[in-house]
N, C-alpha and C positions, 0 to 999 in steps of 0.2 A: 366873236363868232357870229352874233346876231346881225352885225352890220351887213354882211353880204346877202342875208335874207330880206332885210329891209330894203336894200338897194333893188333887189329883184322885184319886190312888191311895188316900189316906185315905178319901175319900168312898166309893170303890168298896169299900174293905176293910170299911167299916162296913155297906155293903149285904150283903157277904158274911157278916158276923156275923149279920145278920138272917136270911139264907137258912139259915145252919147251925142256927138255932132250929127250922127245920121239916124240913130234909133234913140228916141227919147225914153230914158229910163222911167217908165210909168206902167201902172198895172195893166193897161191895155195892150202893152207891147212885150210882156214878159215871156210870152210863147214864141216870139220872133227868134229865128235861127239863122245862122250863116256860118261860112268858113271862118270869118274873123272872130265870131263868138265861140266857135268850137276851139280855135287856137287859145283864146283867153280863158276859156272854161278848163280845158285840159291843163294849161300851164298853171293856173291858180290852184287846181285840185292837186296836181302833182307836187307842187310847192308846199301845200298844206300837208301832204303825206311826209315830205322831208322834214318840215318844221315840227311836226308831231314827234318824230324820232329824236330830233335835236332837243326838244323841250323835255321829253322823257329822260334823255341822257343828262341834261343839265340839273334836272330834279332828282337824279339818282333813282329813277323808277325803272323797273324791269317788267315790261309787259309780258303777259303769258304768251302772247302770239305777236309777231311782227306784221300786224294789219290793223285796219280801222277799229276792229273789235278789241284787240289788245291795248291799243293807244286809248281807246274810250275808257276801259276799265281803270287803267293806270292814271290817266289824266283826270278823269272825273273824280277819282278817289282823292287825288291831291288837290284838285280845284273843284269842289262840289258845286259851285255856282257857275261854272263855265258854261253850262248849257243856257243859262239865263242872261248872258251878256248881250245887251242890244247894240247893234252897230247902225248908225244912221247915214243916209246920204241926204243931208239937209237941203241942198240945192234942188233935190227932186222930191222932197217930202217923203222919203222912204225910209223904213226901219227894217232891220233884218235881225233874226235870231237863228243864225246859221247852225248852231249846235243844239237847238231845242230838243231834237229827237233823243239826244243823249239822257234827257231827264227819265225817259222810259226805257233806257238801255237799247235803243234802236239806232241803226245807222241812218244818217240824214239821207233824204231822198236825193238831194243834189249829188251826194257821194255815189249812191247806187246808179244814178243816171250817168255820172262821170265814167263809171266802169262800163256801162253800156256803149257810151260814145267811144271810149278808148278801145274796146275789144270788138265791138259790132257796129261800127259807124255805119255801114252799109244798110243796116236795119234800124238804127236808132238816131240818125242824124239830127231829127227835130228836137232831140233832147239837149243838143248844143245850143240852148236858148239863152237869151238875155237873162231870164230869172235864174237860171242855174249858174251862169257866169257871175252874176252879182252875189248869189249866195256863196259860191266858192271863194270869190275875193273877200267877202265879209268874214268868212270862216278862217281865212288865212290871216286876215288883219287881227282877229281876236287871239290867235295863236301867237303871233308876232308881239302883241302887247303882253302876253304872258311870258314870252321869252325875253323881251327887253323893251320896255316902253320908251326909253330915252331916245332911241333912234327914230322914232316917228316924227321927231321934230324937223327932219330934213325934207319933208314933204311940202314942197312949195305950193302946189295946187291940189290940196287933199279932196278926194272924192268921198271917202268914208271918214267918220269920226265916231269916237265913243263919247257918251254924254259927260263923262267926268274927266276927259282928256286933259284939259288945261290944269285942272286941279291936281292930277296925278303928277304932272310935269313939274309944277310948282313945289308940291310937297315931297316929291321923290318916292311916293308910295308905290307898292307893287300894284299890279294890274287889277282890273275890274273883277267883279265886286266881291271877292273871296277874302276881304280883310276883316 
């Protein structure tokens, strides 16, 4: 079941590599926005929504509501350190904590911006930024590792990685750092 989600992530990651050829993933460029970044941002955030549902189902969790708040409550109760999982883009010296807002029971800013871009793009197109696209991709990456970390091996040119990725692959342990 997780394989199709990893394949989709890999396709998005390839698109991210292409974007990085034109806009350097660097702090100075995080507010850069474009149609291509909007496509990547909306795709990654939508897939994070799908994977959140799948992960809840796999863990036999029943969220109170079928939205980001319900998934947060259910997933954070099951994986209490999910909010603290760092994702790095070592080639660019960047680290992300895409679910950090869950520590204080808040919806991540990138998710709120995703909804603005999705529903009111005419007014909020600048929120389709490199920073939001990277946060959404990192968030999806974290969820996929919780869903099934083994499939991350198929990534030939990884953009993102988790600090204990190779150790988890070797030992077969479950994903970061709720063990």
